[in-house]
C-alpha positions in Angstrom: 68.5 -26.2 159.8 65.7 -28.7 160.4 66.2 -32.4 160.2 64.1 -32.5 157.0 66.4 -29.9 155.4 69.4 -31.9 156.5 68.0 -35.0 154.8 67.7 -32.9 151.6 71.1 -31.4 151.9 72.0 -32.7 148.4 68.9 -31.1 146.9 65.1 -31.3 147.1 65.1 -34.6 145.1 67.3 -36.5 147.5 65.9 -40.0 147.9 64.5 -40.1 144.3 66.2 -42.5 141.9 66.3 -41.9 138.2 67.5 -44.3 135.5 69.0 -42.6 132.4 68.7 -45.0 129.4 68.9 -42.2 126.9 71.7 -40.9 124.7 72.9 -37.6 123.3 71.3 -34.5 124.8 67.6 -34.2 125.5 67.1 -37.3 127.6 70.5 -37.3 129.4 70.4 -33.6 130.2 66.9 -34.0 131.7 68.4 -36.7 134.0 71.3 -34.4 134.8 68.9 -31.6 135.9 67.2 -34.0 138.2 70.5 -35.1 139.5 71.6 -31.5 140.1 68.5 -31.2 142.3 69.6 -34.2 144.4 68.3 -37.3 142.6 70.4 -40.4 142.5 70.8 -40.8 138.7 72.1 -44.1 137.3 73.1 -44.0 133.7 72.6 -47.4 132.0 74.8 -47.8 128.9 75.7 -50.4 126.4 79.3 -51.4 125.8 79.5 -48.8 123.1 78.1 -46.2 125.4 76.1 -43.0 124.9 76.7 -41.7 121.4 77.9 -38.4 122.8 80.9 -40.3 124.2 82.2 -40.4 120.7 81.6 -36.8 119.6 83.4 -33.5 120.1 86.8 -32.4 121.3 88.9 -34.8 123.4 90.1 -34.4 126.9 92.5 -37.3 127.3 90.4 -40.5 126.6 87.1 -38.6 127.1 85.0 -36.4 124.9 83.7 -33.1 126.0 80.2 -33.6 124.5 79.6 -36.3 127.1 81.5 -34.7 129.9 79.5 -31.4 129.6 76.1 -33.1 129.9 76.4 -36.0 132.3 77.6 -34.7 135.7 76.1 -36.1 138.9 75.6 -39.6 137.6 76.8 -43.1 138.4 77.3 -45.5 135.5 76.5 -49.1 134.9 77.0 -51.1 131.6 74.5 -53.8 130.9 74.4 -55.6 127.5 70.7 -55.6 126.9 71.2 -57.8 123.8 72.0 -60.7 126.1 68.4 -61.5 126.7 66.9 -62.9 129.9 69.9 -62.5 132.1 70.4 -58.9 131.2 66.6 -58.3 131.7 66.9 -59.7 135.2 69.7 -57.3 136.1 67.8 -54.4 134.7 64.6 -55.5 136.3 66.2 -55.5 139.7 67.5 -52.0 139.0 64.1 -50.7 137.8 62.4 -52.0 140.9 64.5 -49.5 142.9 63.8 -46.6 140.6 61.2 -43.8 140.6 61.7 -42.4 137.1 63.1 -44.0 133.9 64.1 -41.8 131.0 64.7 -43.2 127.5 64.9 -41.9 123.9 65.3 -45.3 122.2 62.9 -45.6 119.3 59.8 -47.8 119.4 61.0 -50.9 117.6 64.3 -51.1 119.4 62.6 -50.2 122.7 60.3 -53.2 122.4 63.0 -55.5 121.2 65.2 -54.7 124.2 62.2 -55.1 126.6 62.3 -51.4 127.7 58.8 -50.3 126.9 56.5 -48.9 129.5 54.4 -52.0 130.2 57.5 -54.2 130.3 59.2 -51.9 132.8 56.1 -51.5 134.8 56.2 -55.2 135.6 59.2 -54.4 137.8 57.6 -51.4 139.6 53.9 -50.6 139.3 54.3 -46.9 140.2 57.2 -46.3 137.8 57.3 -42.9 136.0 58.4 -43.8 132.5 59.4 -41.0 130.2 60.1 -41.3 126.5 61.7 -38.6 124.3 61.1 -38.8 120.5 61.8 -36.5 117.7 58.3 -36.1 116.4 55.9 -38.0 118.7 55.2 -41.5 119.8 52.6 -42.0 117.1 51.3 -40.2 114.0 52.6 -39.8 110.4 56.3 -39.1 111.5 56.4 -41.7 114.3 59.5 -43.9 114.3 61.6 -41.6 112.2 65.1 -40.7 113.5 65.5 -37.0 114.3 67.6 -34.4 116.1 67.3 -30.8 117.1 68.1 -29.5 113.6 65.2 -31.4 112.0 62.8 -30.0 114.6 64.0 -26.5 113.7 63.0 -27.2 110.1 59.6 -28.7 110.8 58.4 -26.2 113.3 59.4 -23.2 111.2 62.3 -21.9 113.2 64.8 -22.3 110.3 62.6 -20.3 108.0 62.5 -17.4 110.5 66.1 -17.3 111.6 68.7 -15.4 109.6 69.1 -12.2 107.6 66.0 -10.9 105.7 67.6 -11.4 102.3 69.7 -14.3 103.3 69.3 -18.1 103.7 67.7 -19.8 106.8 70.3 -20.3 109.6 70.3 -23.1 112.1 70.8 -22.4 115.8 74.3 -23.6 116.6 73.4 -24.4 120.2 70.9 -27.3 120.4 68.4 -25.2 122.3 65.4 -27.4 121.3 67.1 -30.4 122.9 67.6 -28.3 126.0 64.0 -27.1 126.0 62.9 -30.7 125.6 65.1 -31.8 128.5 63.5 -29.1 130.7 60.0 -30.3 129.7 61.0 -33.8 130.7 62.3 -32.6 134.0 59.1 -30.6 134.6 57.0 -33.6 133.6 58.9 -35.9 136.0 58.4 -33.5 138.9 54.7 -33.1 138.1 54.4 -36.9 137.9 56.1 -37.3 141.3 53.5 -35.0 142.8 50.7 -36.8 141.1 52.0 -40.2 142.4 52.1 -38.8 145.9 48.3 -38.1 145.6 47.2 -41.2 143.7 49.9 -43.8 144.4 50.2 -44.4 140.7 53.0 -43.8 138.2 52.5 -43.1 134.5 53.8 -43.1 131.0 54.9 -39.7 129.7 55.9 -38.7 126.1 57.8 -35.6 125.1 59.0 -34.8 121.6 61.4 -32.2 120.1 58.8 -31.1 117.6 56.2 -30.4 120.4 58.8 -28.6 122.5 59.7 -26.2 119.6 56.1 -25.8 118.5 55.2 -24.8 122.0 58.1 -22.2 121.9 56.9 -20.8 118.6 53.7 -19.6 120.1 54.1 -16.0 118.9 54.7 -16.6 115.2 52.1 -19.4 115.1 49.5 -17.2 116.9 50.3 -14.3 114.5 49.8 -16.5 111.4 46.7 -18.3 112.7 44.9 -15.3 114.2 46.1 -12.4 112.0 47.3 -14.1 108.8 50.7 -12.5 109.5 53.8 -14.6 108.4 56.6 -13.4 110.6 59.6 -12.5 108.4 63.3 -13.0 109.1 64.8 -9.9 110.8 68.4 -10.8 111.3 69.6 -9.1 114.5 66.9 -6.5 114.4 63.6 -6.6 116.3 60.3 -7.1 114.4 58.5 -4.5 116.5 60.9 -1.7 117.6 64.1 0.1 116.8 66.9 0.6 117.5 67.7 -3.0 118.3 70.7 -4.8 116.9 74.4 -5.4 117.1 76.6 -2.3 116.7 80.3 -1.9 116.1 82.5 0.2 118.3 86.3 0.8 118.3 87.4 -2.6 119.3 84.4 -4.9 119.2 80.6 -5.2 119.0 77.8 -4.9 121.5 74.0 -5.3 121.7 71.8 -2.3 122.1 68.0 -2.6 122.2 65.3 0.0 123.1 61.8 -1.5 123.2 60.1 1.6 124.6 60.1 5.4 124.4 61.7 5.5 127.9 64.8 3.6 126.8 65.2 5.5 123.6 65.2 8.8 125.5 67.7 7.3 127.9 69.9 6.4 124.9 69.8 9.9 123.5 70.7 11.4 126.9 73.5 8.9 127.5 75.1 9.3 124.1 74.5 13.1 124.0 72.4 13.0 120.8 69.0 14.6 120.3 67.6 11.9 118.0 64.2 12.0 119.8 63.6 15.5 118.4 64.0 14.3 114.9 60.6 13.5 113.4 62.1 10.4 111.8 63.0 9.0 115.2 60.5 10.6 117.5 58.2 7.6 118.0 58.4 3.9 118.0 56.7 3.6 114.6 58.8 6.4 113.1 62.0 4.7 114.2 61.0 1.4 112.7 60.2 3.1 109.4 63.6 4.8 109.4 65.6 2.0 110.9 68.4 2.0 108.4 69.3 5.7 109.0 68.9 5.4 112.8 71.3 2.4 112.8 73.8 4.3 110.7 73.8 7.2 113.1 73.8 5.1 116.2 76.8 3.0 115.0 78.7 6.1 114.0 78.3 7.3 117.6 79.3 3.9 119.0 82.5 4.1 117.0 83.6 6.9 119.4 84.0 4.4 122.2 85.8 1.2 123.1 83.4 -1.7 123.7 83.9 -1.9 127.5 83.8 1.9 127.8 80.5 2.0 125.9 78.9 -0.9 127.8 79.8 0.8 131.1 78.3 4.1 129.9 75.1 2.5 128.7 74.7 0.4 131.9 75.1 3.6 133.9 72.4 5.2 131.7 69.9 2.4 132.6 69.9 0.9 129.1 69.6 -2.6 127.7 73.1 -3.6 126.4 75.5 -6.5 126.4 78.9 -7.2 124.9 79.3 -9.8 122.2 81.4 -12.1 124.3 83.6 -14.8 122.9 83.8 -18.0 124.9 86.9 -16.8 126.7 84.9 -13.9 127.9 82.0 -16.0 128.9 83.9 -18.4 131.2 85.5 -15.4 132.9 82.4 -13.2 133.1 82.1 -11.9 136.6 78.4 -12.4 136.9 78.5 -16.0 135.6 81.3 -16.7 138.1 79.5 -15.0 140.9 76.4 -17.1 140.1 78.7 -20.2 140.4 77.5 -21.4 137.0 80.9 -23.0 136.2 82.3 -25.3 138.8 85.4 -27.6 139.0 85.3 -31.3 140.1 87.8 -34.2 140.0 87.2 -36.6 137.2 88.1 -40.3 137.5 90.8 -40.2 134.8 91.2 -36.6 133.6 92.0 -34.6 136.7 90.1 -31.4 137.4 87.3 -30.7 134.9 84.9 -27.8 134.7 81.2 -28.3 134.2 78.1 -26.1 134.4 76.1 -25.9 137.5 72.4 -26.1 138.5 70.8 -22.9 137.2 68.2 -22.8 140.0 69.1 -21.5 143.5 67.4 -23.4 146.3 68.0 -21.5 149.5 66.6 -24.3 151.8 67.7 -27.4 150.0 70.6 -26.4 147.7 71.5 -28.8 144.9 74.6 -28.7 142.8 77.4 -30.7 141.4 78.4 -33.7 143.6 79.8 -36.1 141.1 81.9 -35.8 137.9 80.7 -37.2 134.6 81.3 -40.9 134.9 83.6 -43.0 132.7 81.9 -45.9 131.0 81.1 -48.7 133.5 82.7 -46.8 136.4 80.1 -47.8 139.0 78.9 -51.2 137.7 80.1 -53.3 140.6 79.0 -50.7 143.2 75.5 -50.5 141.8 75.2 -54.3 141.5 76.3 -54.7 145.1 73.6 -52.2 146.2 71.0 -54.4 144.4 72.0 -57.4 146.5 74.4 -59.2 144.2 77.3 -60.8 146.0 80.9 -60.8 144.7 80.6 -64.2 143.1 77.4 -63.3 141.3 78.9 -60.0 140.0 82.0 -62.0 138.8 79.7 -64.5 137.0 77.7 -61.7 135.3 80.9 -60.1 134.1 82.4 -63.4 132.9 79.2 -64.1 130.9 79.4 -60.5 129.5 76.1 -59.5 130.9 77.5 -56.5 132.7 80.8 -54.7 132.4 82.9 -52.6 134.7 85.2 -50.0 133.3 88.1 -52.4 133.8 86.2 -55.3 132.1 85.7 -53.0 129.1 89.4 -52.0 129.0 90.4 -55.7 129.2 88.0 -56.6 126.3 89.5 -53.8 124.2 93.0 -55.1 124.9 92.0 -58.6 123.9 90.5 -57.4 120.6 93.7 -55.4 119.9 95.8 -58.4 120.6 93.7 -60.6 118.4 94.1 -58.2 115.5 97.9 -58.0 115.8 
């Protein structure tokens, strides 16, 4: 391994510092992806903390919504409502950062002094990225929004669900995840541009734009062919068979997007459907989908789920089991890909988190740090910024910054005052 590769042993972004001033999913998860690739990510929180710290199932004193999304970060608590002193601490931190990510809305952003021009005073070549629901300006600017609303505005809700049923939301916030990946891509592109020009820049990403971008096929069909894509449930719009089929002890996916795969299906299941005029071609199968599905499911009921999956895989067919979460976390390919890893948490013992989904063979990233507890690294980070022990103590006493212990002590005082 070369010296350059050794210097990037934690990932290709080793030496890049990112400030995560966002909450919930899209912003924080973008910072997490950058951290997985080696960046030093510092999460800057209020005394309340990221909203996701208060959502979802509990693991001891922590919530899994936060723990699942915030690996590989260090944590500092700064009370930005404390004015000039808090701004001075943040300014010193921003001066050391390459990228800042926020999803605080415009009015609050300016009030807290976190806007692009304000932050750029601390570092001229800062890459400042803002995530909004609908866009930084325009008729919807400033509105609160989440993944679910973007699904409504961009037409996904109208297209998701059974043909004769109601619109159905995606339960996994995939639009937040898509937006986080766009933020990550934008950050990397801006780093390259800065290397060429010496200049940072302001970047805006919205959930609405992320999903509109992903809806390219139905938007193109409507704009260019006046075709309004209908809901198809678990079926394909273009070919058959494609759906979820019952077997003896479960369900599985089977899909055949070409003649080749349908012939393979007939041979594997020992049925001569391809000789039936109703099923002989892609168009004929689509026209007679109900009957084809009836016959296919009847044949699937001759097998157990695992038996049928193995048979179809051996026949070079596109198939997958309908896994429950217990199956997912024990799936041999997911485990082989090391997509779930264990790490020691500050208070909760061993916790499992997902891993970097990109395999770098020269500069491998991955999970180095557990999700932080609130204020876990406040004193450590302040010391790195040049504050001495007396100055850190004074900032804490003036409630400008909080370590985890300071926050616990403050909670204890409030409980005592109420009793």
